[in-house]
C-alpha positions in Angstrom: 13.0 151.0 102.1 14.3 153.0 99.1 12.2 152.5 96.0 13.2 153.6 92.5 10.6 154.4 89.8 11.8 153.4 86.3 10.0 154.5 83.1 11.3 152.4 80.1 11.0 154.5 76.9 12.3 153.2 73.6 12.1 155.1 70.3 11.3 152.2 68.1 7.6 151.3 68.1 5.9 149.3 65.3 2.6 151.2 65.6 4.0 154.6 66.7 7.7 155.3 66.1 9.1 158.0 68.3 6.1 157.8 70.6 7.8 159.1 73.8 8.6 162.4 72.0 5.1 162.9 70.6 3.7 166.3 71.7 0.6 166.2 73.9 -0.4 169.8 74.2 2.8 171.7 74.9 4.7 168.8 76.5 6.2 165.6 75.2 4.6 162.3 76.3 7.6 161.2 78.2 7.7 164.6 80.1 4.0 164.2 81.1 4.5 160.6 82.2 7.6 161.6 84.2 5.9 164.6 85.9 2.9 162.4 86.9 5.1 159.8 88.4 7.0 162.5 90.4 3.7 163.2 92.2 3.9 159.7 93.8 5.7 158.6 97.0 8.6 157.1 95.1 12.1 158.0 96.4 13.5 158.6 92.9 12.4 158.4 89.3 14.5 157.8 86.1 13.7 157.2 82.4 15.5 154.2 80.9 15.9 154.7 77.1 17.9 153.4 74.2 17.7 156.6 72.2 19.8 159.8 72.5 16.8 162.0 71.5 14.7 160.7 74.4 17.7 160.9 76.7 18.3 164.6 75.7 14.6 165.5 76.1 14.5 164.2 79.6 17.5 166.2 80.6 16.0 169.3 78.9 13.1 169.4 81.3 15.3 168.6 84.3 14.6 164.8 84.6 16.9 161.9 85.2 17.7 159.4 82.4 20.1 156.5 81.7 21.1 155.0 78.4 20.4 151.3 78.1 21.1 148.7 75.4 18.8 148.6 72.4 18.4 144.8 72.3 16.2 144.3 75.4 13.2 142.1 74.8 11.0 143.6 77.5 10.6 146.6 79.8 11.6 144.4 82.7 15.0 143.7 81.2 15.5 147.4 80.6 14.6 148.1 84.2 17.2 145.6 85.4 20.0 147.4 83.5 18.7 150.8 84.6 18.8 149.7 88.2 22.4 148.7 87.9 23.3 151.9 86.1 21.7 154.0 88.8 23.4 152.4 91.7 22.1 154.1 94.9 21.4 150.9 96.8 17.7 150.8 95.9 15.7 148.1 97.6 12.9 147.9 95.1 11.8 149.1 91.7 8.5 150.2 90.2 8.2 149.8 86.4 5.8 152.5 84.9 5.0 152.3 81.2 6.2 155.4 79.3 3.0 155.7 77.3 0.8 156.5 80.4 1.1 160.4 80.4 -2.0 160.7 82.6 -1.4 157.8 85.0 -2.9 158.5 88.5 0.0 158.8 91.0 -2.3 157.0 93.5 -1.8 153.8 91.4 1.9 154.2 91.6 1.6 154.6 95.4 -0.6 151.5 95.7 1.9 149.2 94.0 4.8 150.9 95.9 3.0 150.2 99.2 2.8 146.5 98.2 6.5 146.1 97.4 7.5 147.8 100.6 6.0 144.8 102.5 8.5 142.2 103.7 6.4 139.4 102.4 6.1 140.7 98.8 8.8 140.2 96.1 6.6 141.0 93.1 3.5 143.2 92.9 1.0 144.5 90.3 -2.5 145.9 90.1 -5.8 144.8 88.8 -9.2 146.4 88.2 -12.7 144.9 88.2 -14.2 144.5 84.8 -17.6 146.1 84.3 -17.8 146.0 80.5 -18.8 142.5 79.3 -17.0 143.0 76.0 -13.7 143.1 77.7 -14.0 139.5 78.9 -13.5 138.1 75.4 -11.0 140.7 74.2 -7.6 139.1 74.0 -5.9 142.5 74.3 -7.4 142.8 77.8 -5.3 140.5 80.1 -7.4 138.9 82.8 -6.0 137.8 86.2 -7.3 135.5 88.9 -5.8 135.6 92.4 -6.2 133.7 95.7 -7.6 134.9 99.0 -4.2 136.3 100.0 -4.1 138.4 96.8 -1.4 136.3 95.1 -1.9 135.8 91.4 -2.9 132.3 90.3 -2.8 133.0 86.5 -2.9 135.7 83.9 -4.5 135.1 80.5 -5.8 136.7 77.4 -8.6 134.1 77.5 -11.7 134.7 79.8 -10.9 133.7 83.4 -12.8 132.0 85.0 -15.0 129.9 82.8 -18.6 129.9 84.2 -20.2 126.5 83.7 -23.9 126.1 83.0 -24.4 129.8 82.2 -24.9 131.8 79.0 -21.7 133.6 78.1 -23.3 137.0 78.1 -24.3 136.5 81.7 -20.9 135.4 83.1 -20.1 138.9 84.4 -23.3 138.6 86.5 -22.1 135.4 88.2 -18.5 136.1 89.0 -16.1 139.0 89.3 -13.6 139.4 86.5 -10.4 141.4 86.8 -8.2 142.9 84.2 -4.5 143.3 84.7 -3.0 146.8 85.0 0.4 146.9 83.4 2.4 148.4 86.3 4.9 146.2 88.2 7.0 146.4 91.3 9.9 144.2 92.2 12.4 143.8 95.0 15.8 144.6 93.6 17.1 141.1 94.0 14.0 139.6 92.5 14.3 141.9 89.4 17.8 140.7 88.8 16.6 137.1 89.2 13.7 137.3 86.8 15.7 139.2 84.1 18.0 136.1 83.9 15.2 133.6 83.6 14.7 131.9 80.2 11.3 132.2 78.5 8.9 129.5 79.6 6.2 127.6 77.7 3.3 129.6 79.2 4.9 132.9 78.3 5.4 131.6 74.8 1.8 130.6 74.5 0.2 133.8 75.8 3.0 136.3 75.2 2.8 137.5 78.8 6.1 137.8 80.7 4.6 137.5 84.1 3.7 133.9 83.4 7.5 133.2 83.3 7.6 134.3 86.9 4.7 132.2 88.0 6.0 129.2 86.1 9.2 129.5 88.1 7.3 129.5 91.4 7.4 133.2 92.3 4.5 134.9 94.0 3.0 138.0 92.5 0.9 140.0 94.9 -2.1 141.7 93.3 -4.0 144.7 94.7 -7.3 145.8 93.2 -7.3 149.5 92.4 -10.3 151.8 92.4 -8.5 154.6 90.4 -10.0 155.7 87.2 -8.4 154.4 84.0 -5.7 156.6 82.5 -5.5 157.3 78.8 -2.8 155.2 77.2 -1.3 156.2 73.9 -0.8 153.3 71.5 -1.2 155.0 68.0 -1.0 158.5 66.6 -4.8 158.4 66.4 -5.0 158.2 70.2 -3.5 161.7 70.4 -6.6 163.1 68.7 -8.9 161.5 71.3 -7.4 163.2 74.3 -9.9 165.6 75.9 -8.7 169.1 75.7 -9.6 169.9 79.4 -6.9 167.5 80.7 -4.1 169.1 78.7 -3.8 172.1 81.0 
């Protein structure tokens, strides 16, 4: 099965305009992300952007890039266009966020292994929560899944609710998992979900994966043991990067 890795990277960002071109040590963020993803088992990797500056930067360091429309509402929609632009008869796609310059290639391999399975049309990762403060943090998306590993629901609200127990002890009673924002899709599935209208659950929680669940699709979830990578959301985050990992 031929799997394409796509890194959506747009220039416009409310909190950090031009983020993909931010310098991290002697390399741009998009270059570091691209080079990390190249260490995985993906068959090919491409950056999908809407900006000529990002496109030119990727070509400068020898990477592959495609120009996509600027009006996409999500990275998934941009991946669908990039898949069509690339051609190549790819059977599946892995969507890697462009602001993960230190992503562990093993995480990419883990979700790639899932999507290579015949019984999986959508896949993503989760990690067990050990910090109780994350449970109530709406920026930390929680996921619950069944015994087969198929997602039951994603939410910004704590999931599950623990009845008859003080809230600060919930994490002692049940395992909580946070969603890791990396997705894999069979090529046909990606084209299908990109044409789906937004549903009521997605509108409520602002989580696009709820659109897929609401339409009856199964999302396979694997629990990763990989260490968290350092995501860059604001210019301040650049100052918090340990110098030893910039080599």
